C-alpha positions in Angstrom: 89.0 88.1 134.7 91.1 87.1 131.9 94.9 87.0 131.6 96.0 88.4 128.4 99.8 87.7 129.0 99.5 84.6 128.6 99.9 83.1 125.0 97.0 81.4 124.0 96.5 77.6 124.7 98.9 78.2 127.1 97.8 77.3 130.9 98.6 79.7 133.6 101.3 77.7 135.2 102.8 77.0 132.4 103.5 80.5 131.8 105.5 81.0 134.8 107.7 77.9 133.9 111.3 78.8 132.6 111.9 77.5 129.0 115.3 75.8 128.0 116.1 78.1 125.1 117.7 76.6 121.9 120.9 78.7 122.4 121.4 77.1 125.7 121.0 73.3 124.3 122.9 74.8 121.6 125.8 75.7 124.2 125.6 72.4 125.9 126.2 70.2 123.1 129.5 72.5 122.7 130.8 72.3 125.6 130.1 68.2 125.8 131.2 67.6 122.1 134.7 67.2 122.6 134.4 64.9 125.3 132.0 63.0 123.7 134.8 62.9 120.8 137.4 61.8 123.6 135.6 59.1 124.6 134.9 57.6 120.9 138.4 58.1 119.8 139.7 56.3 122.9 137.1 53.5 122.1 137.5 53.2 118.4 141.8 53.9 118.3 142.5 50.6 116.9 139.7 51.2 113.9 140.8 54.8 113.7 144.2 53.7 113.5 143.4 51.3 110.3 141.2 53.7 108.1 144.2 56.5 108.9 147.6 55.0 108.3 149.6 57.9 109.6 147.8 57.2 113.1 149.2 53.6 113.0 151.6 52.6 115.9 149.7 55.1 118.2 148.1 54.1 121.9 144.1 55.0 121.7 144.5 57.7 124.5 146.8 59.4 122.3 144.7 59.4 118.9 141.9 60.3 121.4 143.8 63.3 122.8 144.8 64.5 119.3 140.9 64.2 118.6 140.4 65.9 122.0 142.4 69.1 121.0 141.1 69.2 117.5 137.0 68.9 118.5 138.0 71.8 121.4 139.3 74.0 118.8 136.3 73.6 116.6 133.8 73.8 120.1 135.7 77.0 120.6 135.1 78.5 117.1 131.7 77.8 116.9 130.8 79.6 120.0 132.5 82.5 118.8 130.3 82.8 115.6 127.2 81.4 117.2 127.6 83.4 120.3 129.9 86.3 119.5 132.2 85.5 122.1 133.9 82.9 124.3 132.4 81.2 127.5 135.1 81.8 130.2 135.3 78.7 131.7 135.3 76.2 128.5 138.0 79.0 127.2 140.1 78.1 130.3 139.7 74.5 130.2 140.7 74.5 126.4 143.8 75.9 127.2 144.4 73.4 129.7 143.6 71.0 127.0 146.2 72.4 124.8 148.9 73.2 126.9 148.5 69.2 128.7 147.5 67.3 125.7 150.6 68.8 123.7 152.8 67.3 126.4 150.8 64.4 126.0 151.4 63.9 122.7 154.9 65.4 122.6 156.2 63.2 125.1 154.0 60.1 124.5 153.0 60.2 128.3 149.0 60.1 128.8 149.8 61.2 132.6 149.5 65.1 131.9 146.2 64.4 129.8 144.9 62.6 132.8 146.2 65.0 135.1 144.0 67.7 133.4 140.8 67.5 135.2 142.8 67.9 137.9 144.4 71.3 137.2 141.2 72.6 135.7 139.0 71.5 138.5 141.5 73.1 140.9 141.8 76.2 139.1 138.2 76.5 139.1 137.7 75.8 142.6 140.5 78.4 143.8 139.5 81.2 142.0 135.8 80.8 143.6 136.8 80.5 146.9 139.3 83.1 146.7 137.1 85.0 145.3 134.8 84.9 148.2 137.4 85.7 150.9 137.7 89.2 149.0 133.8 89.4 148.9 133.2 88.4 144.9 130.8 86.0 144.6 132.4 85.4 141.2 129.7 82.5 139.6 127.8 85.1 139.2 129.9 87.0 136.8 129.8 83.9 134.7 125.8 82.6 135.1 123.9 86.5 135.6 122.2 85.5 132.3 120.9 82.5 133.3 120.1 82.7 137.0 118.8 85.8 138.9 119.7 85.6 142.4 120.4 87.9 145.1 123.6 88.7 146.9 124.0 86.2 149.3 122.6 83.3 146.8 125.3 83.8 144.7 127.9 84.0 147.7 126.2 80.3 148.8 125.8 78.9 145.4 129.7 80.1 144.4 131.0 78.5 147.3 128.9 75.3 146.8 130.4 75.1 143.5 134.2 75.8 144.4 133.9 73.2 147.1 132.6 70.6 144.1 135.2 72.1 142.4 137.6 70.5 144.6 136.0 67.2 145.3 135.5 66.6 141.4 139.8 67.4 141.4 140.2 64.5 144.4 137.7 61.8 142.5 140.2 62.5 139.5 143.5 61.8 140.9 141.8 58.9 142.3 140.5 57.4 139.8 143.5 57.7 137.2 145.7 56.7 139.8 144.8 53.5 140.9 142.5 52.5 137.3 142.7 51.5 134.0 143.2 54.1 131.0 140.0 52.7 129.6 138.3 53.0 133.3 139.6 56.6 133.4 137.9 57.7 130.1 134.6 56.2 130.9 134.4 58.1 134.6 135.0 61.0 132.7 131.7 60.8 130.4 129.6 58.6 132.6 130.6 59.0 135.8 131.9 63.1 136.3 129.0 64.1 134.2 126.2 62.3 136.2 127.4 63.6 139.4 127.7 66.9 138.1 124.3 66.7 137.0 122.8 65.8 140.0 124.8 68.3 142.1 123.4 71.0 139.9 120.6 69.8 140.2 120.1 69.8 144.1 121.2 73.3 144.1 117.6 73.9 143.0 116.2 74.8 146.2 118.7 77.5 146.7 118.0 79.3 143.4 114.0 79.0 143.8 115.0 80.3 147.8 117.6 83.3 146.7 115.5 84.1 143.2 114.0 87.1 142.3 110.6 85.9 143.6 111.5 84.5 147.3 109.8 87.2 148.7 106.4 85.6 147.6 
């Protein structure tokens, strides 16, 4: 018996595996891009000040903050052009970047930009957990086009991510208050991202258990 629905040259096992779409890769690049710009601008602040005289005298963290804000605007603009809408979480995060980044540059105090991850993660965690109290698995509204879960799966996943956001908020407070600015920037890129990816990978059993093929 032939498998007519399976493309030529593709095994039955491969046919059922989810493929990472080009659009998802682009979304990831647009969301992570501003953070990468922030890291390199902070690392190369002195070189940027030499190339652009108007940056002379500015500390690297303030140069990085300005670059972060510009990169965020570009990222949101490209997302709007490419996908026709703005993702909810990057949009909220971008708003906080503009507010706290603006305060950082205006007051020349890097405390504000360092507190930005704390504010954003606490906000996301609060929204998700409060939504559960009212019987709403709000994470489903954000990722419904990516994952297909039943109601129980969305509740569990929403709770886990809500708690995880609070964890990230606490970790950010510990790092920026007890370590140098460069250490904090490095942790944002090389610490938070891997931790988040590992946490996301740990949710795969849940996605399989409560997915559309859970009964098979």
